N, C-alpha and C positions, 0 to 999 in steps of 0.2 A: 570503486576500490576506495580503501578508506587511507586518510592523511599519515604522514609520515608520523606525526605526534600522535595519531591514533592508535597507529601500530606499535610507539612507544610503548603508549597504556596500555593497551593488549598485552602486550608482552612481560610488560612489571604487573600486568593483574595475574598473569600465567605463573611467573616467576612465585609470585605471592602464595599462591594456592599449591603449589608446589614444596615449597620452603616448607609450610603451614603443616601439610603432609605431613612432610618429615620429621617435623617436631613433635606433631602429633602420634607420632606413630602409627601411619596409615593401615586401616586393617586388611587390606591386601596388596600384592603386587600388581595386582590386574589396575586395584584406583590408579596407584605410582605410576604404572606405565602409562595408564590413559594418561593423567596429570602431563607428563612428559612428554608424550606425544602432541598433547596440544602445544606444549611449549613448544617444540623442535619444529612443528607446522609453521608456528610464527617467525623461530627464529633467521631466519633465511630473508624475508622482508623486512628483516629489524635489520638486521645485517647490509643488504642496499643500503636501506636509511642512513646506518654509519655510514658507511661507503661517502654516500654524497655528502654527510656531513665534513667528513676528512677534506673533502674536493672543495667544499666552500672555505675550509679553514683555510688552504692552503694558498687560495685566490687571493681570500681576505690579506693573509700575510704577506703574497706577493702586491698585492694594492698599498700597502702599508709599506713594502721597502721601497715603492715608486714613489709616494708621496713624500717619503722622507729624504728622498735624493733632491726630489721638486723643491720641497720646501728649504733644502740647502741651496740649493741652486738658485733660489726667489729670496733669501736669506743675504745670501753672499752679493747679489747684484742690487739688493736695498743698502747694504753696509757699503759699495763703490759710488754709488751714489752719493749717499748723504756723506761720502767725505768729498765729493767731485765739490757739493754744495756748499758744506764749511769751508775748504780751501776757497771757493769765489768769495765766501760771506766774508773771509780774512783779507783777501784780496780788496773787495769792495771798501771794508774798514779802514784800511793802510792809503788808500785812496783819498777818501774823504781828509780821514786826518792829516795827509800833504795838504790838502788842497785848504784844509782850514773850511771845510764845510760840514754844517750841521745837516743839511737834508738838501738833496734835489731831485725836482718834480721831472716825471719824463710821460710820455705818451703811454709806456708800458707800466710804469707805476711810481713810487714816491720810496729812491733811497734816504735813510735817514741812521746818522748815529744815536746812539743811545746808551744812556748811563744806568745800570742796576750794580746794587751793593754785594758783592760776594763773599760768603765767609770764608774763610783760611784759620786753620786751625795750625795755631804755633807750637802751641805745649799741651798735649793729649793730657798730661797728667796734672796739668793747673788746671783744667776747666772744673768747677764745682760740682758735689755730684748729683745737684737736684739739675743740671741742664745735661746729664749724661745716661746714657740707656745700655743696659745689657741684656744681651739674647743667649740665652742657656739652651744649648741643643747637643742630644746625646750622641756620645758615638757607638752608633749603630754597630757596626762590625767590629769593634774592640770587645763591646759585652756583648755579642753574640757569642765572640771565642771564649771569654772567657766562661760563661754561660755552660757552654759545651764545653769545656775543661773541668767543671764540675763546682764552681767556684761560686757564691752565693749575693747577689747586689741588689742592694735595697732598693726600691722603686719599680723594679722590672721582673720579667719573667718570659718564658718563651713559652707558645702555643700552637701546636701543628694548626695547619691550614692545609686544607686541599686544595687542590687545583687540576685541571685537565691537561695532560702532554699529549702531543700528537707525533708520530715522528714519520 
């Protein structure tokens, strides 16, 4: 038995032959009927293949939703543990500062205080332009609405994009 891909290719070829016969003005109804019968013979197999594709799509969609939920739970757990670690580090730093110790060696590891310069921006407008950057991003929703309303906007246009929808 041919694979689903082979069945799809056969159906596409049959459809193309039928379409070309219609375009060329087929000589007889018998010729068209024969082509249409070939097309119909494969159509049932192809419908079964498409049914399986739809079922596969639904399964993938469910797995994506499950992964998204699981991913969100893992992300939340990661954030909770990260926050606990930050709290522990703040507490340890406070202990080291109050005891005026720079480092403490233990069997499990060494605790130490470190000092690093951190940039603090006091006045954004006072920073020279050579030390700043600007990122320009289009407001896609507003641009699309304006284009749909008939307004012309330089530098952008709408293009039709096809996709497959499954209900």
